N, C-alpha and C positions, 0 to 999 in steps of 0.2 A: 378375508378367509379366516374361518374359525380354526382355533388351535386344535380342535378334535380332528379336523380333516388332514392335519399334518402328521398325525400319529402313524398312519400307514406308510408314510414316506421316510420315517425315521427308523434307525436300527442301532443296536448296541455295537460297541467297538471292543468287546472283550475277546472275541475270536477264540473262545475256548480257554483262554489263559486264566479264567477264574476257577477252573477245576484242577485238582491235584494231578500231577503227572506221575506215572510209575517211576520215572527217573528221579523224581523228588524223594520218594520214599527210599529208593535204593541208595541215593547219595547220603541221606540222613543216617542210614544203617552203617555205611562205610565210614562216615565221619565219626560216629559213635565208637566203632571198632578201632579206628585209628587213635582216638582220644584215650580209650581204655589201655591200648598197647603202650601209648606214650607214658601214661601214669605208672604202669607196671614197670617199664624199663627204667624210668627215672628213679622210682622208689628202690628197685633192686640195685641200681647203680650206686645210689647213696648208701644203701644198707651193706653192700658187699665191697664197696670201694672200687668198683669197676668203671673206669673211664670209658671203656668201649660201650657198655650198656647205657651210661649216662649220655654219651654223645649221640647214640642212635635214638635214645628217647627224645632228646632235643630236636633231632632231625625229623622224627615223626611229628613233633609239635609243629614244625613249619608246614608239613603237609596237612595237618589237621586244620590249620588256618586257611589254607587254600581250598580244602574241601568244604570248610565252613562258609566260605564266600560263595561257592556254587550252591550250597543248600540255601543260603540267605537269598540268592537271586531267585530261586524257585518260589520261596515263601513270599517275598516282596512282590513279585510279579502277580502271584495269585491273589493276594490280599488287596492289591491296588488295580486290579484288572478293569474295574468299572470306574476308576477315577477319571473324571472328564478332563483333567489337566493333561492327560496323555492322549494326544490326538489320534493315534492309531493303536491304542492299547499299550500293554506293558511287555510285548513280545521281545523288544530290544533289550530289556533287562537281562535276558538270557545271554545275548551277545556281549553285554557289558561284563557279566560275570565270567564268561569265557575269556574275554580280553584280559581281565585282571588276573585270571589264573595263568594265562600265557605269559604275562609279565613276570609273575612269580617263578614260572618255569625257567625263564631266562636268567633270573637271579640265581636260582638253584644251579643251573648249568655253569654260570660264572664262578660260583663258590666251589663247585666240584673241580673245575679246571684249575683254579688258583691253588686250591689245596693239593691237587695232584702234582702240579709243577713244583710246588714248594717241597713235596716229598722226594722228588727227583734230586733237587738241589741239596736238601738236608734230610737224609733218611732218618727215620725214628724207629726205635725198637717196636716190634709188633707182638702182642700177646695173641698168638695164633689161635689157641683154643677158645678164648673168650670171643675174639673177633669172628671166628667161624660160627660159633653158637649164635651170636647176635645177628649175623647175616642170614642164617637159616631161619631164625624167628621172623626176621623182617620179610624174607621171601614168602614164608607161609602166610603171614598176615596179608601181604599184598596180593598173593595168589587168590586168597578167599575174596578180597575186595574186588579184584578183576572179575571173578565169577559173579559176584553180586551186581556189579554194574552192567554185566551182560556182554562184555567184550566189544562194546561199541566205541567209536570215536577215534579211529585210526587217523594218523596224520595224512595229509594230502589235500587236494583241492578238486575232488570229483563232484560235479554238480548234476550229473545226468541220472543218478540212481533213483528209482521210484519203488514204492511198495504200497499195498493197500492198507489204509488206516483202519482204526476201529469203527469209523463211521461207514466204511465200505467204499469210500471214494479213493481214487488213485492220487497220490501226491508224493512230493519229495520225501525221502526217507527221514522220519522225524528224529531219529537218533543221530544221523549224519549231520543234520542241521541244528541239533540241540547242543549248543556250544558250552553250556554249563556242564552237561554230562560229559562232553568230550574233554573239557579241561580237567574234570575230576578223574576221568579214566586215565588221561595222560600223566597225572600226578602219581597215581598208584602204579601205573606200568613203568614209569621212570624210576620209582623207588624199587620195584621188583627187579628191574634191569640192573640197578646199582647193586642190589643184594646178590644177584646171580653172578655178575662180573666179579664181585668181591670174593665170593666163595671160590670161584675158579682161580683167582689170583692168590688167595690165601692158601689154598691147597697146594698150588704150585710152589709157593714160597716156603711152606712148611716141609714138604717132602722132596722138592727138587732144588731148593735154595734160590729159586728165581724171584727174589724179593722185588726186583724192579717191575714185575708184572702188576703189582698192586697199584702204583701210581699210573701206570700205562692204561689199565682198565678204567681208572677214574677219568682219564682224558677221553677215552673212547666213549664212555657213558655220557660225558658232558657234550660231546659233539652230537650224539644221537638226540639227546634231550633238546639241545639248541635247535636242531632241525625240526623236531616236532613242534616246538613252541613257535618257531617262525611261521610254519604253515597255519597254525591256529591264529596267530597275530594277523596274518594276511586276510584270512576268512572273516574274523570278527571285526576287524577295522573296516572292511568293506561294507559290512552290514551297518555299522555305526555311522558311516559316512554316506549312507544311501547309494551305494554303488549300484549301477544298472545290473539287472539280472543277467545270468549267462546268456550268450548269444542264441543258443538253441531254444531257450525259453522265450526270449524276445521274438525270435523268428516264428515260433509256434503261435504266439498271440497275433502277430502281424498277418500271418498266413490265414488264420481263422477269420479275421475281419475282412481281408481282401479276397476271400473266396468268391465274392460277387464281383463281376467284371467292372462295375461302376464305382466300387468303394475303394478308397485309398486311405491309408493311415498317414496323416501329415505329421503327427507328433506322438511319441510313445515313451512313457516313463514307467518302468517296472522295477520295483525294489522290494527287498525283504523287510518285513515288519515283525517277524517271529519265526520260530522253527518250522520250516515247511510252509510258510505263509507269505504271500505277496500282496502288495497294493499296486494298483495300476491307474494311470491317468493318461488318456489318449484322446486325440482329436481325429475325427473321421471326416473326410471331404468326399462328397458323392453327388452324382447328378440327380439321384432320386432319394432324398433323405427319408430315413425311418426314425422312429422314436429311439432314444438311447437304450431303452430296455431291450429292443430287438438285437442291438449289437452286443449287449451284455450276455444274451443267451448264446451268442456265437463264441464267446471266450472258452478256451479249452477247460474242461472240468478236471483235468488230471495234473495240474501244476500248482494248485493251492492258492488261487487268487481269491482273497476274502473281502477285498474292498476295491471297487472300481468306479472311477469318475470318467464319464464319457461325454465329449462334446461332438455335436454333429453339425457340419456346415455344408450348405448347398454350394456346389461348384459355381463360381460367379460367371463362368463362360457358357453356362447352360441356360436355355430358356425353355419354357414349357411347350412352345410351338415347334421346337426342334431346330430353330434357326441358329 
């Protein structure tokens, strides 16, 4: 067989990951905004001798690192999309970036909880004016960041949501399955939540004398951040470990193949290889075999299967004379 005749049977494995995503640009903007805010707060803290500003600047630095990881995941996945060393493209780099961001969120939650408990045990004087000002600045910056990121990436594990993509086909919500974007969103929303809770606690402490609310709000924030990070860890680790797709997706694929009375799916593997993208490997047993391409056309067009390997086997108990 000539090499030229194989060309029509080969296809690329970039699956669209070689093109910049809108989320990549948004994440880069938010990362730059966070870095600028960090530099301003650290500079002001050193110049004015404010520990509150300095501490918040260093805190922004930790989120800048996390956002930078999300941005790096987009860039790396795009630049290496055609690298043949990646069997199914670089879509899982997105999940790896989200997983790393989730781990950092866990660390952030632990630091918040530890610091808050220590404030319960050993209260420290609070410079309310400076602290409130820093919290307001942090809230504004993170509010803008949330708007830039588009408000996507809520915690939870819903897999049934669909929407039409830019190509016009129906598939799983790209932002819902875009773990790098979700990690970036959770970092800025966690920071915004921290600032909001801090403002409430500081105002109560300043005007009502309820100083104990400051560490309490820290604990509340830590619990919420831990819950979000856990949901993200579960979803991203499932993708990294090739967890089988949700049952409704698997059932849709099985049902589409078994729509013919003689066709049965003997083996089915369906796993995520990128945001809103699945690979499938299935074996069909049938009395009257068709070419694999026939069964490929039966696969649902609305769940984002971008790579499918299909085996077709004739049922051994069937003979052509009907015996």
